[in-house]
C-alpha positions in Angstrom: 0.0 0.0 0.0 1.3 3.2 -1.0 1.8 6.0 2.2 1.1 9.4 1.5 1.6 13.0 3.0 -0.8 15.5 2.2 0.1 19.4 2.9 -2.4 21.9 2.2 -3.3 24.9 4.2 -7.2 24.3 3.4 -8.8 21.8 5.8 -11.3 21.0 2.8 -9.0 19.8 0.4 -7.1 17.4 3.0 -10.0 16.2 3.7 -11.6 15.7 0.3 -7.5 14.4 -0.6 -7.8 12.0 2.3 -11.2 10.5 1.4 -10.1 9.9 -2.3 -6.7 8.6 -1.0 -8.0 6.0 1.7 -11.2 5.0 -1.1 -8.9 3.9 -3.9 -6.5 2.0 -1.1 -3.7 4.4 -0.3 -3.0 5.6 3.5 -3.2 8.4 4.5 0.4 8.6 6.9 0.7 12.4 7.8 -1.0 16.0 7.4 0.3 19.2 7.1 -1.3 22.7 7.2 1.7 24.5 5.8 4.9 23.8 4.2 7.3 23.9 6.9 5.0 21.2 8.9 5.3 19.1 5.7 8.7 19.8 6.0 8.8 18.5 9.6 6.8 15.7 9.3 8.3 13.8 6.1 11.3 11.9 8.0 8.9 10.4 11.0 6.4 10.0 8.0 8.2 8.3 5.6 5.4 8.5 2.9 6.0 7.1 -0.7 4.3 10.3 -1.9 3.9 14.4 -1.2 1.2 16.3 -2.5 2.1 19.9 -1.9 -0.4 22.9 -2.7 1.9 25.7 -3.8 0.7 28.7 -1.8 1.0 27.9 1.7 1.7 29.9 4.8 5.1 29.9 6.5 6.6 27.6 3.9 5.3 27.5 0.0 5.3 24.2 -1.4 8.2 25.3 -3.8 10.5 25.9 -0.8 8.9 22.6 1.0 9.3 20.8 -2.3 13.3 21.6 -2.2 13.6 20.9 1.5 12.1 17.2 1.1 14.3 16.8 -1.9 17.1 17.7 -0.3 16.0 15.0 2.4 15.2 12.2 -0.1 16.2 13.4 -4.0 14.1 10.6 -4.5 11.0 12.0 -2.7 8.1 11.6 -5.0 5.9 14.6 -5.0 3.0 16.1 -6.6 2.6 19.9 -6.1 -1.3 21.1 -6.4 -2.2 24.4 -8.2 -4.6 27.1 -8.9 -5.2 27.6 -12.5 -2.7 30.7 -13.3 0.3 29.3 -11.7 2.0 28.1 -14.6 5.3 30.0 -13.9 5.2 27.9 -10.3 4.6 24.6 -11.7 7.7 25.1 -14.0 9.7 26.0 -11.2 8.4 23.3 -9.1 9.4 20.8 -12.0 12.7 22.5 -12.0 13.3 21.6 -8.5 12.1 17.6 -8.8 8.3 17.6 -8.4 7.2 14.6 -10.1 3.2 15.8 -11.4 1.2 18.2 -10.5 -2.8 18.8 -10.4 -4.4 22.0 -11.0 -7.7 22.6 -8.4 -10.4 22.4 -8.9 -9.6 18.6 -9.4 -11.8 15.7 -9.8 -11.4 12.2 -8.3 -10.5 10.5 -11.6 -8.0 13.0 -12.1 -6.4 12.5 -8.6 -6.5 8.6 -9.1 -4.9 9.0 -12.8 -1.9 10.6 -11.4 -1.6 8.1 -8.7 -1.4 5.0 -11.2 1.1 7.2 -13.1 3.4 7.5 -9.9 2.7 3.8 -8.6 
């Protein structure tokens, strides 16, 4: 089973993603409300995959991505962004992001991205 950590400052988005992951056989091992919390929880949670919102307080998703990749260069990270953040998405890919999903997203879109990375 794939273990996932969700990092998003929106509780609603975290709850939605958690439901989608769990209904599709994945285990959510950690949640974070900001980028710093995601970095802090990464090593102890040992997720197989991380979802990172690009826009978060304290430490944004790109900075969190850089720190997580410095802890584990093989970390699999899916960035989640609002429409119109194309330059941030390109920056995320430059820093090792594995994929991205644009809000608003569908359950099918999430599941298909997971299968691509499995």
